[in-house]
C-alpha positions in Angstrom: -2.8 56.9 -3.3 -2.3 55.0 -6.6 -5.0 52.5 -7.5 -4.0 49.1 -8.6 -5.1 47.8 -12.0 -4.4 44.6 -13.9 -2.2 44.9 -17.0 -2.8 41.8 -18.9 -0.9 43.0 -21.9 2.3 42.6 -19.9 1.6 38.9 -19.7 -0.3 38.0 -22.9 1.9 39.8 -25.4 5.5 39.8 -26.5 8.1 37.7 -24.8 6.0 36.9 -21.7 3.3 35.3 -23.9 6.0 33.2 -25.7 7.3 32.1 -22.3 3.9 31.0 -21.2 3.3 29.1 -24.5 6.7 27.4 -24.1 5.9 26.5 -20.4 2.5 25.1 -21.5 4.1 23.0 -24.2 6.7 21.7 -21.7 4.1 20.9 -19.1 2.0 18.9 -21.6 5.1 17.1 -22.8 6.3 16.2 -19.4 2.8 15.1 -18.5 2.4 12.8 -21.5 5.9 11.4 -21.1 5.6 10.9 -17.4 2.1 9.3 -17.8 3.5 6.7 -20.2 6.6 5.9 -18.3 4.8 5.8 -14.9 2.2 3.4 -16.3 4.9 1.0 -17.5 6.8 1.3 -14.2 3.6 0.7 -12.3 3.0 -2.6 -14.1 6.5 -3.8 -13.4 6.3 -2.8 -9.8 2.9 -4.5 -9.5 4.3 -7.7 -10.9 7.1 -7.6 -8.3 4.7 -6.5 -5.5 2.4 -9.4 -6.1 5.1 -12.0 -6.8 5.2 -15.1 -4.6 9.0 -14.9 -4.6 10.3 -13.1 -1.6 13.5 -12.0 -3.4 11.3 -10.0 -5.8 8.5 -8.9 -3.5 10.5 -7.4 -0.7 12.8 -5.2 -2.7 9.9 -3.9 -4.8 7.9 -3.2 -1.6 10.9 -1.2 -0.2 11.2 0.8 -3.5 7.5 1.6 -3.4 7.6 2.7 0.3 10.7 4.9 -0.4 9.1 6.7 -3.3 5.7 7.0 -1.6 7.0 8.4 1.7 9.6 10.9 0.6 8.8 14.4 -0.8 8.8 14.7 -4.5 11.0 17.8 -4.5 13.7 15.8 -2.6 13.5 13.1 -5.2 13.9 15.6 -8.0 17.0 16.9 -6.4 18.3 13.4 -6.0 17.8 12.6 -9.7 19.3 16.0 -10.8 22.3 16.2 -8.5 23.1 12.5 -7.9 21.8 10.3 -10.7 22.1 12.5 -13.8 25.9 13.2 -13.4 26.4 9.4 -13.1 24.7 8.7 -16.5 26.9 7.8 -19.5 28.6 10.8 -21.1 27.3 10.0 -24.6 23.7 10.2 -23.3 24.3 13.5 -21.5 25.9 14.9 -24.7 22.9 13.8 -26.7 20.5 15.5 -24.3 22.2 18.9 -24.5 22.7 18.7 -28.3 20.5 20.8 -30.6 17.7 18.8 -32.1 15.0 19.9 -34.5 12.4 20.0 -31.7 14.6 21.7 -29.2 15.1 24.5 -28.3 11.7 26.1 -28.7 11.4 29.5 -30.5 11.2 31.2 -27.1 14.6 29.9 -26.2 13.3 27.3 -23.7 14.3 23.7 -24.3 12.1 20.7 -24.6 14.9 18.2 -24.2 17.3 19.1 -21.4 18.9 17.6 -18.3 16.1 19.2 -16.3 13.5 17.4 -18.5 15.1 14.0 -18.1 15.4 14.4 -14.3 11.8 15.7 -14.0 10.5 12.8 -16.1 12.4 10.3 -13.9 11.2 11.9 -10.7 7.6 12.2 -11.7 7.5 8.8 -13.3 8.9 6.9 -10.3 6.9 8.9 -7.8 3.6 8.4 -9.7 4.4 4.8 -10.7 4.8 3.8 -7.0 1.3 5.2 -6.2 -0.2 3.6 -9.4 1.2 0.2 -8.4 -0.5 0.4 -5.1 -3.8 1.6 -6.7 -3.6 -1.3 -9.1 -2.8 -3.8 -6.3 -6.0 -2.6 -4.5 -8.0 -3.1 -7.7 -6.4 -6.5 -8.2 -7.5 -7.6 -4.7 -11.1 -6.9 -5.8 -10.9 -9.4 -8.6 -12.3 -12.8 -7.5 -9.5 -15.4 -7.2 -11.7 -17.9 -9.1 -11.1 -16.0 -12.3 -7.4 -16.5 -12.1 -7.9 -20.2 -11.3 -10.3 -20.6 -14.2 -7.9 -19.0 -16.6 -5.1 -21.3 -15.5 -7.2 -24.4 -15.9 -8.1 -23.2 -19.4 -4.4 -23.2 -20.4 -3.6 -19.5 -19.9 0.0 -18.8 -18.8 0.5 -16.7 -15.7 1.5 -13.7 -17.9 -1.6 -14.1 -20.2 -3.8 -14.4 -17.1 -2.4 -11.2 -15.7 -2.4 -9.4 -19.1 -5.8 -10.3 -20.4 -7.9 -11.1 -17.3 -6.6 -9.6 -14.1 -5.0 -6.3 -15.2 -8.1 -5.0 -17.2 -10.4 -5.7 -14.2 -7.9 -4.2 -11.7 -7.8 -1.0 -13.9 -11.6 -0.9 -14.0 -11.9 -1.3 -10.3 -9.3 1.4 -9.5 -9.8 3.7 -12.4 -10.9 6.8 -10.5 -7.9 6.7 -8.1 -5.7 6.0 -11.1 -7.0 9.1 -12.9 -6.4 11.1 -9.7 -2.7 10.0 -9.8 -2.4 11.1 -13.5 -3.9 14.5 -12.6 -1.5 14.7 -9.7 1.4 14.1 -12.0 0.4 17.0 -14.2 0.0 19.3 -11.1 3.1 18.1 -9.4 5.1 19.0 -12.5 5.1 22.5 -11.1 7.8 21.3 -8.6 10.1 20.6 -11.5 10.8 24.4 -11.7 12.9 23.8 -8.6 15.5 22.1 -10.7 15.1 24.6 -13.6 12.7 22.8 -15.8 10.9 25.5 -17.9 7.2 24.6 -17.3 4.3 26.9 -16.5 5.5 28.0 -13.0 9.0 28.6 -14.3 7.5 30.8 -17.0 5.4 32.8 -14.6 8.5 33.4 -12.4 10.3 34.6 -15.5 7.5 37.1 -16.2 7.6 38.3 -12.6 11.3 39.0 -12.8 10.9 40.6 -16.2 8.1 43.1 -15.6 6.8 42.4 -12.1 3.4 41.3 -13.3 3.2 38.6 -10.7 -0.5 38.6 -10.1 -1.4 38.5 -13.8 1.2 35.8 -14.5 0.2 33.5 -11.7 -3.5 34.0 -12.6 -2.9 32.9 -16.1 -0.7 30.0 -14.9 -3.5 28.9 -12.6 -6.0 29.1 -15.4 -3.7 26.9 -17.6 -3.4 24.3 -14.9 -7.2 24.3 -14.4 -7.9 23.9 -18.2 -5.3 21.1 -18.4 -6.8 19.3 -15.4 -10.4 19.5 -16.7 -9.4 18.3 -20.2 -7.3 15.4 -18.8 -10.1 14.4 -16.4 -12.7 14.3 -19.2 -10.4 12.4 -21.6 -9.5 9.8 -19.0 -13.1 9.3 -18.0 -14.3 9.1 -21.7 -11.6 6.6 -22.7 -11.5 4.7 -19.4 -12.0 0.9 -19.1 -15.5 0.0 -20.1 -16.4 3.5 -21.1 -15.6 3.0 -24.7 -18.0 0.1 -24.9 -20.7 2.0 -23.3 -20.2 5.0 -25.6 -20.3 2.7 -28.6 -23.5 1.1 -27.4 -25.0 4.5 -26.7 -24.0 5.7 -30.2 -25.6 2.7 -31.8 -28.8 3.2 -29.9 -28.9 6.8 -30.8 -28.3 6.1 -34.5 -30.9 3.4 -34.6 -33.4 5.9 -33.1 -32.7 8.4 -35.8 -33.0 5.7 -38.5 -36.4 4.7 -37.1 -37.5 8.4 -37.2 -36.2 8.8 -40.8 -38.0 5.6 -41.9 -41.2 6.8 -40.3 -41.0 10.2 -42.1 -40.4 8.5 -45.4 
């Protein structure tokens, strides 16, 4: 009976290693792009969701319900097979053209129809959840603050931008971070439409040399590292955290200065 052993060289060297690096780059790229687009969409959806006008609130509520209550994979198929072919031809030609940043040395592409559809799917899916998280955080803000801002001459937009939104983000920051982390992890579903991210790379390695266990182990480790780094960054640069970090740094530096002055 042959004993099983791990052959990591079949994953961490040669073409498989290049595929993993390309998949990691694409995962980071889709996460960054999706985070930015989802955040902008969430603000727009939040404005419509909290609007006093029924013609704005009801359609936005229906959009949020649709994206929150349907599977992401189905949405990705919708963007890929229904929406993308309907986009202008000049845009589709630009997407598939060779750019200086695409394709990657491994042969994978950064910019592709799969990337565009994955970005749209992840952004709208995450943006719908973010809008609801922000709305919950907005409800925790006392109504008197909005009234006070309006009496001071703030417009409705400035009241939302400078007073309500920062507090809503602070109140709901932990759930918001969870949605951003979910965006990164759910990017693995984009392999279903052929986007070359980490899971796509591991499947390529499995087909190439049958090192499935090693490939998926490395892929899982990459997702774990990305999740831990993202979580720490979002917590460190979260609302209110920068101010606390600055105050702590000033206190620490003043303590060292006092020690130095004492020694002198």
